[in-house]
C-alpha positions in Angstrom: 0.0 0.0 0.0 1.5 3.4 -0.9 2.5 5.8 1.8 -0.1 8.3 2.8 1.4 11.8 2.9 0.0 15.2 4.1 2.0 17.9 2.4 2.4 21.3 4.0 4.3 24.4 2.9 7.0 25.6 5.2 4.8 28.6 6.0 1.9 26.3 7.0 4.2 24.2 9.2 5.6 27.3 10.9 2.3 29.0 11.5 -0.1 26.1 11.9 -3.6 26.0 10.4 -6.2 23.7 9.1 -6.7 21.6 5.9 -9.4 19.2 4.6 -7.9 15.8 4.4 -9.4 13.0 2.2 -9.6 9.7 4.1 -11.1 6.4 3.0 -14.2 7.4 5.1 -14.4 10.8 3.4 -13.1 14.3 4.1 -11.9 15.3 7.6 -11.0 18.8 8.9 -7.4 18.6 10.2 -6.2 21.3 12.6 -2.4 21.3 13.0 -0.3 23.2 15.4 2.4 25.8 14.6 5.8 24.2 14.5 4.6 20.8 13.3 7.6 18.7 12.3 8.3 16.8 9.1 7.8 13.1 9.4 5.2 13.5 12.1 2.6 10.6 11.9 -1.0 11.7 12.2 -3.7 9.2 13.2 -7.3 9.8 12.2 -9.4 7.5 14.4 -12.2 5.4 12.7 -11.3 6.8 9.3 -9.5 3.7 7.9 -10.5 1.3 5.1 -11.9 -1.2 7.5 -14.7 0.0 9.7 -13.5 1.4 13.0 -9.8 1.3 12.1 -7.5 4.3 12.2 -6.1 6.0 9.1 -2.5 7.3 9.4 -0.5 9.7 7.3 3.0 11.3 7.4 3.5 15.0 7.3 5.9 16.3 4.7 7.1 19.9 4.5 7.8 21.5 1.1 10.6 24.0 1.1 10.5 26.9 -1.4 13.1 26.7 -4.1 13.6 30.4 -4.4 12.9 33.3 -2.0 12.8 37.0 -2.7 15.4 39.3 -1.2 12.7 40.8 1.1 11.7 37.4 2.3 15.3 36.3 3.0 15.8 39.6 4.9 12.7 38.9 7.1 13.9 35.3 7.8 17.3 36.5 8.8 15.7 39.1 11.2 13.7 36.2 12.8 16.9 34.1 13.0 18.6 36.8 15.0 15.9 36.9 17.7 
């Protein structure tokens, strides 16, 4: 069975938020905390293929390939604090 992945942008991982996740039992609102780490395994109770079984997925964080000068400057300011 293929690995189930929940992909977040680096900004979503830093700030936290919510997403609608498609599970075998249908869509689920997933609220995730700020600072969520890559490779965190999330378990959705009673949302698996078999009735009553959990459905799990792994968080992956996508890093931007390019950043503007302004964005880099802001990140450096945060790094210094």
